[in-house]
N, C-alpha and C positions, 0 to 999 in steps of 0.2 A: 504493500500500500504506500502511495506517495504522500506528499505533504499538503497541508492546507495553507493557502496564502490569504491572510487578512489584510485588507487595506482600510485603515482607519482615517477619519477625516482630519485629525490633528495628532501631533506628537504626544500630547497629553493623554488622549484617549487610548493611544497605542500602549503607553506605559501602564495605564490602569488595567487594560486587558491582560498584559503580561503579568501584572501582580495577581490578578484574579485566577489565571491559569496555573500559577506557581506561587501560591500565597506564602509559603515558608521561605523559599530562597529564589526570588525572581531573577536576581542578578546572576545566579549560578546556573539555574535551569535554562535561561535564555542567554545566548551569546550575542553581543552587540557586533554587527557586521557592517562593512562598507562605510565605516565612520570617518567623516571629515566635518569639521565645524564650519558652517557657513552662516555668517551673521549671528542671529540669535538662535538658530536651529542647527541641528545636526543632520547631515545627509546620511542615510543608511537605513537599517532595519534590525529587528530582533529575530533570532532563530533558535529552535531546539530540534529534537528528533522528529517532531510531528507537525509543528506549526511555525510559520513565518509571519511576522507582523511588520508590515510597512505602513507608511502614513503619508498623507499630503499635509499641506499647511494652508488651509483656505483653498482658493481656486488656483490650481497649477496651470489650468488652461483658461483662455479668454477668447472672445470672438474677434475675428479679424476687424481691423479698422478699415475705413473706406479706402485709404491709401494702399493697404495691403492688397485689396482686390484690384484697384486701378493700376498701380505701378508695379506690383509683384516684387521682384528682386530689387527694384529701384525705389522701394518704399522709404528709404532713408535719404531721399532727395531733400533739398532745402525747401523752406516754407514757400518761397517765391515760385519754385518749380512745381510745387504741389498746391497751387492756389485753389481755394474752394470754388472759384468761378469757373475752373476748368472741368468741374464735375457737375453733370446735369442732375437735377432733382426731380422727383424723389429717387434716391439711390436704394434699390432693393436687389440684393445679390440673388443670383439664380439658385445658389446653395450656400447656406451659412457654413463658414469654415472656422476652425479654431487654430490657435497658436499658443505656444508657451507664454505664460504671463511674464511680461518684462517690466511693467509699471511697478514702481516701488520694490524692485527686485534686482538692485544693482549687484548684489552678492552672487547672483546666479544660482540660488538655491533651487528654484523651480525647474530649471533645465537639468541640473544634476540629479535631483530627486526623481524626476520623471524617468530618466535613463535607468535609475536603479529599479523603479517599479516595473518598467517595460521589460527589463531583463528577467525579473522575478516572475512576471506573468507568463513568460514564454519558457521558463525552465522546465525541463522534461520531467522532473520529479514532483512538480506541482499538479495535483489532481483537479482541484477546483478552488475557486476564489470566494472569500467571504467579504461582502460589501458592508463596511461598518461606518457609513456616513451618519450624520445626525438624523434623528427620526422625523424629518420633514422633507418637503419638496426640494429645498435647496441642498440638503445633504444627499438626497438621491441623485441630483444633477452632478454634484461636485465629484463624486467618485465614479459615476458612470462615464462622464466625459473623459476621464483619465483612462478607463478601461477601453473605451472606444478608440482613443488615439494610440493606445498600446496594442491595438489589433487583437484584443482578447477573444478567443473562440472557445474557451473552457466554460464549464458550468459555473454559475454565480449564485451563491446563497446570500440572503439578507439577514443581518443581525440588527435587531431593534432593541434598544433599552431606553427606558424613560428616566433612569438614574445612572450615575457613574460610580456606584459602589462596586469595587472589584469583584466581590462574591456574586453580586447580581448579574454583572456582565458575563462572568464565567458560567453561571447557571443557564443564562439565555444561549450562550455559545454551545453548550453541550446538549441542551434539550429543546431549544426553540428556534432553530434556524429556519428561515422561510426561503422559498424560491423567489429570486429577485425578479423573475418574469411577472410575478403577481403585482409588482409595483411599477410596471412599465408606464402606466398612465400618470403616476406621480411625476415621473421623469418628463413625460410629454407636457404636463402642465407647467413644470419649471422651465422647459424650453420655450413654451409659448410666452411666458412672462419675460424671459430673457430676450427673445427676439422682438417682441412688441416694444419693450423699452429701448432696445437698440435702434429700431427703425424710427420711432418717434423722436428719441433724443438726438440722434445723428442728423436726421433730415430737418427737423424744425429748428434746432439750434443753428444750423447753417443758414437756413432760410431767413429766420428772423434777424440774425446777426448781419447778414448782407443787406436786408431790407432797411434795418435801422441805420446802418452806415455810420456808426459812431467810433469805429476803430477799437471797440471793446467787445468782448464775448457776451452774448445773451444766452445763458444756458436754459434750455427748456426741456421738460420731461413730463411723463405721464403723472407722476406723483408730486413733483415740486410745484407745478402750476396750481393744483387745488389748494395746497398749503398756503401759497402766496395769496391766492384769491380769497381764502377764508379770512386771513388777517387784513387784507385790503378792504373787504366789505365791512368789517368791524370798524376799521379806521374811518371809513366814510360815514358810518352810522354815528360815530362819536363826533366827527367834525360837523355833521349836519344836524346834530341834536339841538332841539329847542326846548328849554325847560318851562314848566308851568308851576306857578306858585299857588298854594292854598293856605288858608289860616284855619287852624283847628284848636280845640280845647282838650288839654290833658288834665287828668286828675291825679294828684299825688296823695295816696291813702297811706295811713300809718297806724300802727298799733304797737306801742312800746318801742322796741328796737327795730321792729319791722317797718319798712317803707318801700313803696313801689309806685312807679309812674305807669298809668294805664290810660287807654282811650276808650271812649264809649263804643259799644257794639250795636246797640239798637236805639235809635238810628245813629249813623255815624255823624259826629259833630264836626263838620267841616264846611268851610265857606270859601268862595272865590276870594282872591286877594283883594278885590275891590270892596268887599263887604266886611271890612274890619270892624266897622261901627256895630253891625249886627252881632258879630262874634263877641264883642265886649259886653253888649247888652245881655246876651245869654249867659256869659260868665258871671255877671252880677246876679242874675236870677238863680243860678246854681249855688252860688255862695250862701244864699239865704235859706237853703234847704239842707236837711241832714242826709248823709250817706249811710244807708243802713244795709245790713246783711239780709237779703231777700231769700236766698236758698243756698244749701250746701249739698254737694254730691260727691261721693267717693267711689272709686272703682279701681280694682287691681288688674294689672296686665303684665305679661312677660315680654322682655326685650329679646328679639331674635338676633342671633349672631350675624355678622356680615359673611357673605359667601367667601369661598376660597378665591384666590386671586389669579387672574390672567396676567400676562406680562404688562399689559396696559395698566391694570389696577396696581401692580407692584410699582411701576415707574411713578404713577400719580401719587401713591401713598408715600413713597420715599421723598418725593418733592414736597408734598404738603406737610408732612410731619417733621422731616429732617432737613429739607432744603436742598436735596441732592438734584443735580441736573440729570437729564435723560441719559447722557453718556455715562455719568458716574453710576447711576442705578443699573444700567445695562452691564457695566463691568462687574458690579457687585453680584448680580444674578449669575453671570457666567462663571465668576470665581467660585461662588458657593456650589454651583453645579459641578464644576470640574473637581472640586474637593470632595464631592460625593454627598454633600449635606442636604441638597434640595433636588427636586425633579427638574426635568427639561424646561428651561425658562421661556422659550419662544412659543408660547401657547396663547390662544385667544379665547379660552373657555374658563369658567369658574366652577366646573363640575368634575367629579371623578367618575371613572367607569365602574361598572358593577364587578368587573374582574379584579378590582383592587381591594375588595372588602377584606380579604384575609390579610393582605399586606398592611392595611390601615389598622386592623386589630393589633398586629404586632407592634406598630409604631405607637399606638395608644398605650400599650403595656410598658414600652420603653420610656415614653415621656412621663407617664404616671410615676414610675420608679425614680427617674432622674430628677424630677422637680417636686416630688412628694405631694402630688395632687391626685384626685380620684376622677379620672376621665372615664366616660362610658361610651361604648360604641352606639352610634345611631344610624339605623338603616332607613334613611329618608330620601325622597326625591330632591330635596334641596341640597343634598350632598352627592348622591350617586344617581346619574342620569345619562344613560348611553346616547340618548337622542341629542344631547348637547355637548358631546365629545366630538372633536374634529375627526374627519374621515381618515386622517393620518394616525389617529389614535392618541393625539395629544390630550392630556388631561390637565387639570388646574395645577398651578405652581404650589407645591407643598413640601413636607418633610420626607426624608427617606429613613430607612432603618439605621442609618449611620448618624448618630447624634454626636456633634462635636464636643470636645472638652473645652473648658475655659481657655486653656493654653492654646489650643488649635485656633479658636476664634481670635484670641489676642494676636496671634501671628498673622492673621489675615487683615487686621486693621480695623479701625473704628467703623468705617462704612459697612464692612461686611458684618460686623457685630450688630449694627442697626438693622441691616437687611434681614439677617437671620432672626432677630428678635421679632420683627414684623411678621414673618412667615410662621414662626413658632406660636405667636400670640393668636394668629388667625386659626391655626390648627386647634389650639386649646379651646378657644371660644366655641368652636363647632361641636366639641365633644364634652363640654363642661355643662354644668347646670345653668339654665337661663335665669338671669336676674329677674326678680319680681319687684315691681314698683306700684305704689299706691298713689293714684292721681286724685287730687282734690280740686274741684271747681266750685268757686264761691261766686254767686251772682249778687251784685250790689245794685241798689236803687237810689237815685237822687232825682226826686220829682218824677218826671215822665221818662227819664233816661236811665238806661241799664248799663252796667259795667261788669266786667268779669275778671276775676283773679284765678290763676291756675298755678298749682305747685305740686311737686312730687316728693315722695318719701321712699327711699329704697328699703324694701322689706327683706330681700335676699340679694346679696351682691353678685352671686354667681360668677360669671366670667368678667365682670366689670374691671377687676384689677388687671386683666390681660388685654381687654379691648375697651378702652375708655369711651364713654358716651357723655354728651351734654345732658345733665339732669337738672330740670328746673328746681329752684330753691324751695325748700319746705315752707309751707304756710303756717302761721299761728293757728291755734285751735279757736276759730271763730264760733259764735253762736247766732242763731237766727234772731233778728231784731236788734243786734248789736250796732251801735252807732260808731263810725270810724272817723278819726280826725282826717280832714280832707282839705287840700289846697288846690285850687284850680289855676291853670296857667294857659295863656294864649300863646300858641307856638306857630311859627311859620314853617311850612313844609314845602319843599321844592323837589320836583322829580329830578332824578339823577341820570346822567348820561350812561350809556352802556360801558361796562368795564372792558379794558384791553383783553385780548385773548390769553387765557391762562394756559400753562402747559397741560394741566389736567384736561381742560376743555378741548384743546387741540388733539391730544392723543385719543380721547374718546371719539371725537369727530372722525378721525382717520380710521379708527377701528370699525365704526359703523356710523356713517353720516346721518342716519335717521334715528339714532339712539334717543335723543331728547323727545322726539315726537312719539316714539314707541313707548317710552317710560310714562309719558303723560297720558297716553291712551290706555295703557295696560300696566299700571305700576306694580302689580303683583304677579304678572305673567310675562316671562321672557322667552316663551316658545317661539314667537314670531321673530324676535331678535336673532336667535340662533338659526332659524330657518333661512333668514336673509343672509346671514354670515356665510352659511354653506353655499348659498347661491352666488356669492361673490360681491355682496354689498359691503365693500370696504375700499379704502384707498391705501395702497402700499401693503407691505407685509410686516410682521413683527421683526423680521430679520433686517429690513432695510429702512424702516421709518427714521431711526436716529441718524443714519448716514445722509439721507436726503434732506432731513431737517437741517443738519449741519451745512449741507451744500447751499441751502437757501440763505442761511446766515452768512456764510463765507462770500457768497455772491452779492451780499448787501441788499438782498430783496426784503428781508425782514430783520428786525433788531430784537435781540433776545436780552431780557433781564433774567434774574434768577427764577422767576415764576410766571413771567408773561412775555408777550410778543407785541411789537408794534411794526407797522409797515415802514420800510425804508424808501427813500426817493427812487431808487432803482426798481423797487418792487412796484411802486405806483406806475412807473414808466412801463414796466413789463406788461402789466395788465392792460394799460392803454394801447400798447403795441399789439397785443393779442386781439383786442377788440377791433382795432383799426384794420388788422389783417384778416378779420373774421375767422379767427382760429379758436375753436371751443374745445378746451381740455378740462372744463370745469366739472363740478360734482357729478351731474347726471351722465354726461358723456364718459367721464372717467369710470364710473360704476359699470356702464355698459361694456366698456373694454375689459374690465376685470371679470365681468360675467362671462365674456367670451373665453378668457383665459381659463376660468374654472370649468367651462363647458368642454374644453379640450381634455382636462383631467377626468371629466365625467363621461367621456366618449360621445358627446353630442356634436362635437365639432372636431375636425381634423386640424393638425398643425398647419397644413398647407392652406386650409380655408381661413384660419385665423390670420395668417400672413397676408392673404389676398384681401381680407377686410381692412387691415391696417394700410395696405398699399393703396386701396381705393380711397381711403380717407385722405392720405397724403396727396394723391393725384388731384383730388377735388380742391384741396387747399391751394396747391401750387398753380393749378390751371386757372383758378379764380384770379390770381395775380393782383390781389387788392393792394392799394398803395398806402403807405404810411401817411396818415393825415395829421400828425403832430410833429412838432419840432423836438427832437431828442437831444438834449444837452447833457452829455456825459463827460464833459471836459473839466479839467481842474478840480476834480473830486478825488481826494486822496482816500477817504474812507467815509463810512456812515457814522455819525456821531452817536456814541452809546448812551448819551444823556437825553437827547431830544429827537434823534432821528434825522437831524439836518445834515447838510453836506460839510465835510471837513475839507478845507481848502488851504492853499499855501500862498502867502504874500511874499514875493521875492524881495521887496524893498525892506520890509521890517524883519524878514527871515523868520516868520512865525507861521506855524500850522494852527489853524483855528476853525471853530464851527461857525457857519454862516449866520447863526442866530446869536452870536456874541455881540453885545452892545456896550462897549466901554463908555462910561460917562463920568468917571472920577468920583462918583458918589457911593460907591460900594455895590451898585446895581450893574453887574456886568453881563446880564443876560445869561446865555449858556456858558458854563465854566470850562468847556473843553478848549485847552490851549497848550501848545508846546513851542518853545523857542529853540532855534537851531543852536544857540549858544547857552543852553541850559547848563548852568555851572555845576549843579548836583550830578547830572548825568555825565558831563564831561569828566568830572572827578573820577568816575568809575570807568572811564574809557569808552563811553557810549556816545557816538555822534548821532544826533537826532536827524533821521532821514525819513523818507516816505514809508519804508518798511517798518521802522520803529514805531512811527505814529499809527500805522495800520494795526500793528500788534497790540498797542495800548488800547486802541478803539475796539478791537475784536475780542481781546482776552482780558484786558485790564492789567496786564503784566507783560514783561519781557524776560527772557533768560539768555545768558551769555557766559562765555568762558572768561574767568578772571583768576586772580590770586588773592589769598587771604591768609593772615597769620594764624598758625595753630597755637595750642597751649604752650608750646616751647618757643614761641616767637619766630618760627620758621615760616617763610612764605611757601604756600602749597597751592597748586592748581585746583580749581573747583568750579562748579557751576553756581552762578548768582542769579537770583530772581528778584526783580524790582517791580513791586506792585504800585498802582497809582489810585488815589482817590481825589475828590474835588471838594474841598471844604467850603461850607457856606460863607465863612467870614474871610475868604481870601480869593483873589482872582487867579492865583497860581496853584498848580497841582501839588499834592503832597505824596511823597514817596515812602515806601517801606522796603527795606532791603533784608534779604535772608539768603543764607547759603543752603542750597538744596541737595548738593552731592559733592563728594570728593572728586579727584581727578577721574575722568571717565576713560573707558576703553574705546578703541576704534569702533567697536560694535555699537556701544552706547551713543557715541557721537553720530554715527550714521543713522541710527534710529531717530535721534532728535532732529537731524537734518530733514529726514523724511516728513 
């Protein structure tokens, strides 16, 4: 009998499989072969008497660029020789071709590792291949494309695991290998998404860039456009908002130490702004009458736990509770997953499958013992529901049987500790007793007007220590007929403009653009939500959303703060360009394209038919040949101001980089505070010359990093990396800097990674 060749998606998963197959002595049982260090990864594989474990590192292959098709071996010609105007649009290749990924791979790892894999695939002693990509469409594509390019003709099995606990991986390897042919349409769906995004991105980016004729790139894609459009529409709503004012009467009721401000419920005491006199008359009338307790009602209810988390929920909670960005929370989830502590993070469901019940019971026992609490298994549809699990088998983000020690979490860092605490708390709340709350509603009467007081008392705290909720303050023990001390106040009320788009809102919008409407119509039933999700009613995927969102920020289409987004000037211009050129990639059209992609995976549409649909879309746009009807001024803009969204420009006379909304008047009111001088003495002291790239980095990130020297404890100067962060104080027109050393002297590998 020959050997089994496993191709894992990442070096990390390859190591975990090796540990699972030889738990006692993995380093001895498996020999490291073909080893050479390339960048941060090692070219090579592991081998023992029965199994060979190789690995990729993300996509070893990528689709051809246009120039590869057009110029072939001469694809490395100069930009002038490969002018976009020389290529007719739309460009749709007769056949999509792949090449070894060269972008961000100056080390040559992809080429060398592919040669290793190709040689292993065709070894005479290899009987069959095990495809161990991540358990999603992207993972299916990533390994299959390598096998295809390696001319694999041998049988291929599929290894699926929802956790990276070595023992779990090994168990699935020995007992649960599938035929990879059963997942062919997962591969087809991934190809459809890849090809659709390539066709739209390549063609429309070129078309709009040439039409705008600004000398700058206008990146356009299937997902980036709806993101920018959503933020743009909110900005328009804010700018066009017109507030209305009303005048109302509030009552401040008190009893001993208790005091609360309430408004009337029956009828509402509110007047137009112009009727202030009438409002004052009513206030005087109310002041002459007692506020008495009319009725008291008490009722007990249980608080339901929040559902398990999808990746969207996890990112939102990490942002809302701890302030982590989407990139930071994504890294946290991936780190915890690779450590074996949580299940596969790229999931879009809040439910577990019925197949997981026994595994969940084991986790309940482990958590109960580890944290000295009494959890109880609950077999309910709010937890286990196969209809709401993705077709790839993804279930909600939750714990595995591998519970981390305090030391292990400490080693991973504070962000991972916060992330694990969040997932652990959600697990506990779903299998702990539900809190019991007594709600008291007190009806008050003053003349003909009724007022209501509501308060809660926790009878049984249940899971509240693990999943905090806002509980209304407890009310005093009122009695019917009691007269309360009351003060009436006339208050002005003004309608508020819409808030900027929050990270939570945007992520939920991308996961399902109709989520708000669905929840409003059916707050207690999410069946339709998951039905639409399976049909393709979403924008982007869990794997790509953060990358595309970052592209929108880097392209200065949108401006990101810690928890919200505003439209940038380039974003406004992009939407106006699209409208001017009659190009619709907005919500409804985007969803239809995604439905077509899903239809390929569901066998309702062929890969070729999907390409033809996209081709027709592009041909119609370009044949229309609409003209740009606006003047696009993209000149003299260094960056998008992170404080107000204005243009950052450069004044060659004063040698100052500044925001266009800066208004110096010598009185302390400088308008926007964004300002950097070329001769900034503080930065020059550290050897930093203020240039366009430095200013752009400050605008984009809020900091810069660079190589420098600093004295150690012994007074010796040592090479290190320095980070300078910037803030903009209210009481000064100049920026304030904070300096910190972030690392000692770096290796060449580290330096190359930072350069990337």
